[in-house]
C-alpha positions as CSV (number, residue, x, y, z in Angstrom):
1,M,0.0,0.0,0.0
2,N,1.2,3.5,-0.8
3,R,2.2,6.1,1.8
4,F,1.5,9.8,1.2
5,E,2.5,12.7,3.4
6,Y,0.4,15.9,3.6
7,V,0.2,19.2,5.5
8,V,-3.1,20.9,6.2
9,V,-3.0,24.2,4.3
10,S,-6.5,25.4,5.3
11,I,-9.7,24.4,7.0
12,D,-13.0,25.6,5.6
13,G,-16.0,24.4,7.5
14,D,-16.3,20.6,7.2
15,Y,-13.4,20.3,4.7
16,A,-9.7,20.6,4.8
17,N,-7.2,21.4,2.0
18,L,-4.2,19.2,2.0
19,K,-0.9,19.6,0.1
20,R,1.4,16.7,-0.6
21,T,4.8,17.1,1.0
22,D,6.5,13.9,0.0
23,I,6.7,15.0,-3.6
24,Q,6.9,18.4,-5.4
25,S,3.2,19.4,-6.1
26,D,1.2,22.6,-5.9
27,E,-2.1,20.7,-6.2
28,L,-4.4,20.7,-3.2
29,K,-6.7,17.8,-2.1
30,L,-10.0,18.5,-0.6
31,V,-10.8,16.1,2.3
32,A,-13.8,15.9,4.6
33,R,-12.7,16.7,8.2
34,A,-14.7,13.6,9.4
35,L,-11.9,11.5,7.8
36,L,-9.1,13.3,9.6
37,P,-8.0,12.8,13.2
38,P,-9.9,15.0,15.6
39,E,-6.9,17.0,16.7
40,T,-6.2,18.2,13.1
41,T,-5.6,22.0,12.7
42,E,-4.0,24.1,10.0
43,G,-0.3,23.2,9.7
44,T,-0.8,19.6,11.0
45,R,1.3,17.1,9.2
46,L,-0.6,14.0,8.2
47,L,0.3,10.5,6.9
48,Y,-2.2,8.7,4.6
49,E,-1.6,4.9,4.7
50,W,-4.0,2.0,4.5
51,M,-6.9,4.3,3.6
52,E,-6.5,6.2,6.9
53,Y,-5.0,9.5,8.0
54,S,-2.8,9.8,11.1
55,V,-0.8,12.7,12.6
56,L,2.9,12.6,12.0
């Protein structure tokens, strides 16, 4: 299974904009906050692995 690293760029209501940090990319990914750990805030570094987000 692949591993992806993200940083939370912004939070807008029930959604968060994530930016990949393990590769060079300017693209943002919109993710429902319900899928993220409860302690997620702007600037939080996240790991996506096995279809689940966790805080790095």
